[in-house]
Structures are given as structure tokens and as C-alpha cells.
TORKOL-4160 file (C-alpha; in steps of 0.2 Angstrom, whole numbers, padded with zeros to 4 digits, m for minus):
283
<pt num="1" X="0000" Y="0000" Z="0000"/>
<pt num="2" X="0006" Y="0018" Z="m0004"/>
<pt num="3" X="0011" Y="0027" Z="0012"/>
<pt num="4" X="0009" Y="0045" Z="0005"/>
<pt num="5" X="m0008" Y="0052" Z="0003"/>
<pt num="6" X="m0017" Y="0053" Z="m0014"/>
<pt num="7" X="m0025" Y="0070" Z="m0018"/>
<pt num="8" X="m0042" Y="0071" Z="m0025"/>
<pt num="9" X="m0047" Y="0088" Z="m0033"/>
<pt num="10" X="m0066" Y="0093" Z="m0032"/>
<pt num="11" X="m0068" Y="0080" Z="m0019"/>
<pt num="12" X="m0086" Y="0084" Z="m0014"/>
<pt num="13" X="m0092" Y="0083" Z="m0033"/>
<pt num="14" X="m0099" Y="0068" Z="m0041"/>
<pt num="15" X="m0083" Y="0061" Z="m0048"/>
<pt num="16" X="m0072" Y="0067" Z="m0034"/>
<pt num="17" X="m0083" Y="0059" Z="m0021"/>
<pt num="18" X="m0084" Y="0042" Z="m0030"/>
<pt num="19" X="m0065" Y="0042" Z="m0031"/>
<pt num="20" X="m0063" Y="0047" Z="m0013"/>
<pt num="21" X="m0075" Y="0033" Z="m0008"/>
<pt num="22" X="m0066" Y="0020" Z="m0018"/>
<pt num="23" X="m0049" Y="0025" Z="m0011"/>
<pt num="24" X="m0055" Y="0025" Z="0007"/>
<pt num="25" X="m0062" Y="0007" Z="0003"/>
<pt num="26" X="m0045" Y="0002" Z="m0002"/>
<pt num="27" X="m0038" Y="0009" Z="0015"/>
<pt num="28" X="m0028" Y="0023" Z="0006"/>
<pt num="29" X="m0024" Y="0040" Z="0014"/>
<pt num="30" X="m0034" Y="0053" Z="0005"/>
<pt num="31" X="m0031" Y="0072" Z="0005"/>
<pt num="32" X="m0046" Y="0082" Z="m0002"/>
<pt num="33" X="m0046" Y="0099" Z="m0010"/>
<pt num="34" X="m0062" Y="0108" Z="m0008"/>
<pt num="35" X="m0068" Y="0126" Z="m0009"/>
<pt num="36" X="m0075" Y="0127" Z="0008"/>
<pt num="37" X="m0070" Y="0115" Z="0022"/>
<pt num="38" X="m0085" Y="0120" Z="0032"/>
<pt num="39" X="m0097" Y="0114" Z="0020"/>
<pt num="40" X="m0107" Y="0099" Z="0025"/>
<pt num="41" X="m0100" Y="0087" Z="0012"/>
<pt num="42" X="m0082" Y="0092" Z="0016"/>
<pt num="43" X="m0085" Y="0090" Z="0035"/>
<pt num="44" X="m0092" Y="0072" Z="0031"/>
<pt num="45" X="m0076" Y="0068" Z="0022"/>
<pt num="46" X="m0066" Y="0075" Z="0037"/>
<pt num="47" X="m0076" Y="0063" Z="0048"/>
<pt num="48" X="m0071" Y="0049" Z="0038"/>
<pt num="49" X="m0052" Y="0052" Z="0041"/>
<pt num="50" X="m0049" Y="0062" Z="0025"/>
<pt num="51" X="m0037" Y="0077" Z="0026"/>
<pt num="52" X="m0047" Y="0091" Z="0020"/>
<pt num="53" X="m0038" Y="0107" Z="0013"/>
<pt num="54" X="m0046" Y="0123" Z="0006"/>
<pt num="55" X="m0042" Y="0128" Z="m0012"/>
<pt num="56" X="m0048" Y="0131" Z="m0030"/>
<pt num="57" X="m0045" Y="0122" Z="m0046"/>
<pt num="58" X="m0039" Y="0139" Z="m0054"/>
<pt num="59" X="m0027" Y="0144" Z="m0039"/>
<pt num="60" X="m0010" Y="0137" Z="m0043"/>
<pt num="61" X="m0004" Y="0141" Z="m0025"/>
<pt num="62" X="m0017" Y="0132" Z="m0016"/>
<pt num="63" X="m0015" Y="0117" Z="m0029"/>
<pt num="64" X="0003" Y="0116" Z="m0026"/>
<pt num="65" X="0001" Y="0117" Z="m0007"/>
<pt num="66" X="m0011" Y="0103" Z="m0008"/>
<pt num="67" X="0001" Y="0093" Z="m0019"/>
<pt num="68" X="0015" Y="0093" Z="m0007"/>
<pt num="69" X="0021" Y="0075" Z="m0003"/>
<pt num="70" X="0007" Y="0066" Z="m0012"/>
<pt num="71" X="0009" Y="0049" Z="m0021"/>
<pt num="72" X="m0004" Y="0054" Z="m0035"/>
<pt num="73" X="m0017" Y="0066" Z="m0039"/>
<pt num="74" X="m0035" Y="0064" Z="m0046"/>
<pt num="75" X="m0038" Y="0079" Z="m0057"/>
<pt num="76" X="m0054" Y="0086" Z="m0064"/>
<pt num="77" X="m0059" Y="0102" Z="m0073"/>
<pt num="78" X="m0076" Y="0109" Z="m0076"/>
<pt num="79" X="m0082" Y="0121" Z="m0090"/>
<pt num="80" X="m0100" Y="0122" Z="m0082"/>
<pt num="81" X="m0096" Y="0137" Z="m0070"/>
<pt num="82" X="m0086" Y="0149" Z="m0080"/>
<pt num="83" X="m0084" Y="0142" Z="m0097"/>
<pt num="84" X="m0072" Y="0132" Z="m0108"/>
<pt num="85" X="m0058" Y="0144" Z="m0107"/>
<pt num="86" X="m0059" Y="0144" Z="m0088"/>
<pt num="87" X="m0058" Y="0125" Z="m0089"/>
<pt num="88" X="m0042" Y="0126" Z="m0099"/>
<pt num="89" X="m0035" Y="0138" Z="m0087"/>
<pt num="90" X="m0039" Y="0126" Z="m0073"/>
<pt num="91" X="m0030" Y="0112" Z="m0082"/>
<pt num="92" X="m0015" Y="0124" Z="m0084"/>
<pt num="93" X="m0015" Y="0128" Z="m0065"/>
<pt num="94" X="m0016" Y="0110" Z="m0060"/>
<pt num="95" X="m0002" Y="0105" Z="m0072"/>
<pt num="96" X="0010" Y="0119" Z="m0067"/>
<pt num="97" X="0007" Y="0115" Z="m0049"/>
<pt num="98" X="0010" Y="0096" Z="m0052"/>
<pt num="99" X="0026" Y="0100" Z="m0061"/>
<pt num="100" X="0032" Y="0112" Z="m0048"/>
<pt num="101" X="0029" Y="0099" Z="m0034"/>
<pt num="102" X="0036" Y="0084" Z="m0045"/>
<pt num="103" X="0019" Y="0074" Z="m0043"/>
<pt num="104" X="0024" Y="0056" Z="m0047"/>
<pt num="105" X="0007" Y="0052" Z="m0056"/>
<pt num="106" X="m0008" Y="0062" Z="m0061"/>
<pt num="107" X="m0024" Y="0055" Z="m0066"/>
<pt num="108" X="m0035" Y="0067" Z="m0077"/>
<pt num="109" X="m0053" Y="0064" Z="m0079"/>
<pt num="110" X="m0057" Y="0070" Z="m0097"/>
<pt num="111" X="m0072" Y="0063" Z="m0107"/>
<pt num="112" X="m0074" Y="0049" Z="m0119"/>
<pt num="113" X="m0074" Y="0056" Z="m0137"/>
<pt num="114" X="m0062" Y="0071" Z="m0133"/>
<pt num="115" X="m0049" Y="0064" Z="m0145"/>
<pt num="116" X="m0062" Y="0063" Z="m0159"/>
<pt num="117" X="m0062" Y="0081" Z="m0165"/>
<pt num="118" X="m0080" Y="0081" Z="m0159"/>
<pt num="119" X="m0084" Y="0100" Z="m0161"/>
<pt num="120" X="m0092" Y="0099" Z="m0143"/>
<pt num="121" X="m0085" Y="0114" Z="m0134"/>
<pt num="122" X="m0083" Y="0105" Z="m0117"/>
<pt num="123" X="m0075" Y="0090" Z="m0125"/>
<pt num="124" X="m0063" Y="0101" Z="m0135"/>
<pt num="125" X="m0058" Y="0110" Z="m0119"/>
<pt num="126" X="m0053" Y="0094" Z="m0111"/>
<pt num="127" X="m0044" Y="0089" Z="m0127"/>
<pt num="128" X="m0033" Y="0105" Z="m0124"/>
<pt num="129" X="m0029" Y="0100" Z="m0106"/>
<pt num="130" X="m0025" Y="0082" Z="m0112"/>
<pt num="131" X="m0013" Y="0090" Z="m0125"/>
<pt num="132" X="m0004" Y="0100" Z="m0112"/>
<pt num="133" X="m0002" Y="0084" Z="m0101"/>
<pt num="134" X="0005" Y="0074" Z="m0116"/>
<pt num="135" X="0018" Y="0088" Z="m0120"/>
<pt num="136" X="0023" Y="0090" Z="m0101"/>
<pt num="137" X="0034" Y="0080" Z="m0090"/>
<pt num="138" X="0022" Y="0074" Z="m0076"/>
<pt num="139" X="0018" Y="0056" Z="m0078"/>
<pt num="140" X="m0001" Y="0054" Z="m0081"/>
<pt num="141" X="m0015" Y="0043" Z="m0086"/>
<pt num="142" X="m0031" Y="0050" Z="m0094"/>
<pt num="143" X="m0048" Y="0043" Z="m0091"/>
<pt num="144" X="m0062" Y="0046" Z="m0103"/>
<pt num="145" X="m0079" Y="0043" Z="m0094"/>
<pt num="146" X="m0094" Y="0041" Z="m0105"/>
<pt num="147" X="m0111" Y="0049" Z="m0101"/>
<pt num="148" X="m0115" Y="0046" Z="m0083"/>
<pt num="149" X="m0131" Y="0037" Z="m0078"/>
<pt num="150" X="m0133" Y="0050" Z="m0064"/>
<pt num="151" X="m0137" Y="0063" Z="m0078"/>
<pt num="152" X="m0154" Y="0056" Z="m0079"/>
<pt num="153" X="m0158" Y="0063" Z="m0062"/>
<pt num="154" X="m0158" Y="0080" Z="m0069"/>
<pt num="155" X="m0175" Y="0075" Z="m0077"/>
<pt num="156" X="m0180" Y="0065" Z="m0061"/>
<pt num="157" X="m0197" Y="0074" Z="m0059"/>
<pt num="158" X="m0201" Y="0070" Z="m0077"/>
<pt num="159" X="m0196" Y="0052" Z="m0075"/>
<pt num="160" X="m0207" Y="0051" Z="m0060"/>
<pt num="161" X="m0221" Y="0058" Z="m0070"/>
<pt num="162" X="m0218" Y="0044" Z="m0083"/>
<pt num="163" X="m0207" Y="0052" Z="m0096"/>
<pt num="164" X="m0189" Y="0050" Z="m0100"/>
<pt num="165" X="m0184" Y="0065" Z="m0111"/>
<pt num="166" X="m0168" Y="0062" Z="m0122"/>
<pt num="167" X="m0163" Y="0069" Z="m0139"/>
<pt num="168" X="m0159" Y="0052" Z="m0146"/>
<pt num="169" X="m0170" Y="0040" Z="m0157"/>
<pt num="170" X="m0177" Y="0026" Z="m0146"/>
<pt num="171" X="m0166" Y="0013" Z="m0153"/>
<pt num="172" X="m0150" Y="0022" Z="m0152"/>
<pt num="173" X="m0138" Y="0015" Z="m0139"/>
<pt num="174" X="m0130" Y="0027" Z="m0127"/>
<pt num="175" X="m0114" Y="0022" Z="m0119"/>
<pt num="176" X="m0115" Y="0027" Z="m0101"/>
<pt num="177" X="m0105" Y="0025" Z="m0084"/>
<pt num="178" X="m0109" Y="0023" Z="m0066"/>
<pt num="179" X="m0100" Y="0035" Z="m0055"/>
<pt num="180" X="m0094" Y="0021" Z="m0043"/>
<pt num="181" X="m0087" Y="0011" Z="m0057"/>
<pt num="182" X="m0076" Y="0027" Z="m0062"/>
<pt num="183" X="m0071" Y="0028" Z="m0044"/>
<pt num="184" X="m0065" Y="0010" Z="m0042"/>
<pt num="185" X="m0056" Y="0011" Z="m0059"/>
<pt num="186" X="m0048" Y="0028" Z="m0054"/>
<pt num="187" X="m0043" Y="0021" Z="m0037"/>
<pt num="188" X="m0035" Y="0006" Z="m0045"/>
<pt num="189" X="m0025" Y="0017" Z="m0057"/>
<pt num="190" X="m0019" Y="0029" Z="m0043"/>
<pt num="191" X="m0014" Y="0014" Z="m0031"/>
<pt num="192" X="m0005" Y="0005" Z="m0045"/>
<pt num="193" X="0000" Y="0017" Z="m0058"/>
<pt num="194" X="0014" Y="0008" Z="m0067"/>
<pt num="195" X="0003" Y="m0002" Z="m0080"/>
<pt num="196" X="m0007" Y="0014" Z="m0084"/>
<pt num="197" X="0006" Y="0028" Z="m0086"/>
<pt num="198" X="0004" Y="0037" Z="m0103"/>
<pt num="199" X="m0012" Y="0028" Z="m0107"/>
<pt num="200" X="m0029" Y="0036" Z="m0112"/>
<pt num="201" X="m0043" Y="0024" Z="m0106"/>
<pt num="202" X="m0061" Y="0027" Z="m0110"/>
<pt num="203" X="m0074" Y="0020" Z="m0098"/>
<pt num="204" X="m0092" Y="0014" Z="m0100"/>
<pt num="205" X="m0103" Y="0002" Z="m0089"/>
<pt num="206" X="m0117" Y="m0001" Z="m0101"/>
<pt num="207" X="m0125" Y="0005" Z="m0118"/>
<pt num="208" X="m0144" Y="0005" Z="m0116"/>
<pt num="209" X="m0155" Y="0013" Z="m0129"/>
<pt num="210" X="m0168" Y="0026" Z="m0123"/>
<pt num="211" X="m0181" Y="0012" Z="m0125"/>
<pt num="212" X="m0171" Y="0000" Z="m0114"/>
<pt num="213" X="m0168" Y="0015" Z="m0102"/>
<pt num="214" X="m0187" Y="0018" Z="m0101"/>
<pt num="215" X="m0190" Y="0000" Z="m0098"/>
<pt num="216" X="m0178" Y="m0001" Z="m0084"/>
<pt num="217" X="m0185" Y="0014" Z="m0076"/>
<pt num="218" X="m0202" Y="0007" Z="m0078"/>
<pt num="219" X="m0197" Y="m0009" Z="m0069"/>
<pt num="220" X="m0188" Y="0001" Z="m0055"/>
<pt num="221" X="m0203" Y="0012" Z="m0052"/>
<pt num="222" X="m0217" Y="m0001" Z="m0055"/>
<pt num="223" X="m0226" Y="0010" Z="m0067"/>
<pt num="224" X="m0224" Y="0015" Z="m0085"/>
<pt num="225" X="m0210" Y="0027" Z="m0091"/>
<pt num="226" X="m0209" Y="0030" Z="m0109"/>
<pt num="227" X="m0195" Y="0038" Z="m0119"/>
<pt num="228" X="m0200" Y="0055" Z="m0127"/>
<pt num="229" X="m0188" Y="0061" Z="m0141"/>
<pt num="230" X="m0182" Y="0079" Z="m0139"/>
<pt num="231" X="m0178" Y="0088" Z="m0155"/>
<pt num="232" X="m0160" Y="0094" Z="m0156"/>
<pt num="233" X="m0166" Y="0112" Z="m0160"/>
<pt num="234" X="m0176" Y="0113" Z="m0144"/>
<pt num="235" X="m0160" Y="0112" Z="m0134"/>
<pt num="236" X="m0155" Y="0130" Z="m0130"/>
<pt num="237" X="m0138" Y="0128" Z="m0123"/>
<pt num="238" X="m0126" Y="0127" Z="m0138"/>
<pt num="239" X="m0113" Y="0116" Z="m0129"/>
<pt num="240" X="m0127" Y="0103" Z="m0125"/>
<pt num="241" X="m0134" Y="0104" Z="m0142"/>
<pt num="242" X="m0117" Y="0100" Z="m0150"/>
<pt num="243" X="m0115" Y="0086" Z="m0137"/>
<pt num="244" X="m0131" Y="0078" Z="m0142"/>
<pt num="245" X="m0128" Y="0080" Z="m0161"/>
<pt num="246" X="m0111" Y="0071" Z="m0158"/>
<pt num="247" X="m0120" Y="0057" Z="m0148"/>
<pt num="248" X="m0133" Y="0055" Z="m0161"/>
<pt num="249" X="m0119" Y="0055" Z="m0174"/>
<pt num="250" X="m0101" Y="0047" Z="m0172"/>
<pt num="251" X="m0105" Y="0045" Z="m0153"/>
<pt num="252" X="m0093" Y="0037" Z="m0140"/>
<pt num="253" X="m0082" Y="0022" Z="m0146"/>
<pt num="254" X="m0078" Y="0013" Z="m0130"/>
<pt num="255" X="m0075" Y="m0006" Z="m0133"/>
<pt num="256" X="m0086" Y="m0011" Z="m0118"/>
<pt num="257" X="m0083" Y="m0030" Z="m0120"/>
<pt num="258" X="m0064" Y="m0028" Z="m0121"/>
<pt num="259" X="m0064" Y="m0015" Z="m0106"/>
<pt num="260" X="m0074" Y="m0026" Z="m0095"/>
<pt num="261" X="m0064" Y="m0042" Z="m0099"/>
<pt num="262" X="m0048" Y="m0033" Z="m0095"/>
<pt num="263" X="m0055" Y="m0027" Z="m0078"/>
<pt num="264" X="m0066" Y="m0041" Z="m0071"/>
<pt num="265" X="m0063" Y="m0034" Z="m0053"/>
<pt num="266" X="m0075" Y="m0020" Z="m0056"/>
<pt num="267" X="m0093" Y="m0023" Z="m0054"/>
<pt num="268" X="m0098" Y="m0013" Z="m0070"/>
<pt num="269" X="m0115" Y="m0008" Z="m0065"/>
<pt num="270" X="m0129" Y="m0010" Z="m0078"/>
<pt num="271" X="m0142" Y="0004" Z="m0081"/>
<pt num="272" X="m0155" Y="m0007" Z="m0074"/>
<pt num="273" X="m0145" Y="m0010" Z="m0058"/>
<pt num="274" X="m0142" Y="0009" Z="m0057"/>
<pt num="275" X="m0161" Y="0013" Z="m0060"/>
<pt num="276" X="m0166" Y="0001" Z="m0046"/>
<pt num="277" X="m0154" Y="0009" Z="m0033"/>
<pt num="278" X="m0158" Y="0027" Z="m0039"/>
<pt num="279" X="m0177" Y="0026" Z="m0039"/>
<pt num="280" X="m0179" Y="0013" Z="m0025"/>
<pt num="281" X="m0188" Y="0025" Z="m0013"/>
<pt num="282" X="m0199" Y="0032" Z="m0026"/>
<pt num="283" X="m0213" Y="0018" Z="m0027"/>
């Protein structure tokens, strides 16, 4: 077991929390960078024995301080607060701090399809961060998660009302990932980096169609949920419209059977299993 702590950035967010939980489950020491250590989610981490430190993804000083003496870093950037240029700036701040502190290994959570020239703004910004990683001297591994199962929860009220809104044809598979599966995979890479350094690995747990998703949600809720197609032109956010255009076009290209065969130690949650857990208390 690695003696030094592993730093998880944005540790109270969906991805960071999943990675933190998986590392704690493996008995690893975890340091968590959060904006506000007094926040309830941050205090919960501290109660679990996590070393919680204050900082920001865009503040190189706080990042460098948090990276002092770590065995590895789980890095994450987001465009959804201040835009894609801000996301690239976060990536640069993280990489500059990692170089300064001679971090032995950095795992960057990007997105599946970021290397496909997708034209999706928040894919392209992550591709720019990946390019900086590849041209730098910090040992790294890139993980490319597909669409998260949890994204469906943004439409939870509609689902509970019997409708799954998705801008995809009912028979179009959508590769998706369970956050705990990402957490377990990332923890494995962070605790045993040697086989993964320099690799870019895309992750997906399942690839249900909207019709299959609706059927799984129906089973979980005990009442009918039907898929309703949302026209692309009805999506007001240009970034999201570009993403759904990509997903209904070239789409993700994760080789799910090969990935799962190579990593049989991971549970690889099906959408049905996720739906049962996510909506268990709703019927």
C-alpha cells in the first residue's frame, strides 16, 4: 500500500466523491481539495479520516500546497461554472502545480470522445488539457468517462411523471458510466500506476437505448415510463446541443466488452441496476 496520501481535486463533486470513496475502501490515505472545508459534504469527508484542505481548481498556489508530498493526484476540470476557457486555465494551473511539486502520477478525468475532434466545446476544452499533459513531464493517465447514468436525475421529476426526455432515437444505444465504477477504476490506477502511465482509457458500464432505459426505469418504479424524443433544435444551450448532435452521430467508441474483460474486478453496473438503486424509494 502507498504510504503517502493521494490528492483528490473537487472531492465533494460527483466524480471526486466516487474516487474518494473507492480510495477509502482500499484503505488509502486521502487528501481532499475543496472550496469550503466547512461545507457539510467536506465535514463528512473529514469525519471519515480524509485530510481536507481549502483551495480552488484555478489557484495554482493552493493546488501546489495541496500537492505537497502526495503519491498521486486525481484531477478534474469543469467548464460548467465559468466556461471552456476557464476550464483550460484550470488544467494549466493544475499541471503547473504538479510540475512544480514533481507529482509522481496524475490521473486526469477527461471525457470519452475528446480525442475525436467532436466539435463539442466541453470535449474540446478537455482535449486541450490532455494535449498539455501529453507535452509535459508529469507522468499521467487520462480517463475518458462516457455519459453518466446520474445525468438522468436532472430529469427525475419528469421520469417520476412517466417520461424520459432524451434527444436520441429510441433505438440508439448510449454508452454510459456509473460513477462508482469510475471511482473504483480511478482508485486502481492511482494505487498501481505503473501499467497505466501514458495511457488514455475510455470508460463505460453499459450502452442501453432510450427504449431500454425507459423499460428499466419502468421496472424500477413499478409503473410505465416512456421515452420522449427531444428535437435537437429545442436544446437552448449550444454546448449541450453540440454534445447531443455528436452522440446521435459518431458517438462514443468505448470497446465495452474488451474493457470489462480486461477489468473483471470492477462490478460494471448495468443501467437497470443503477435505476433500481436510484429510484428505490420512489414507489
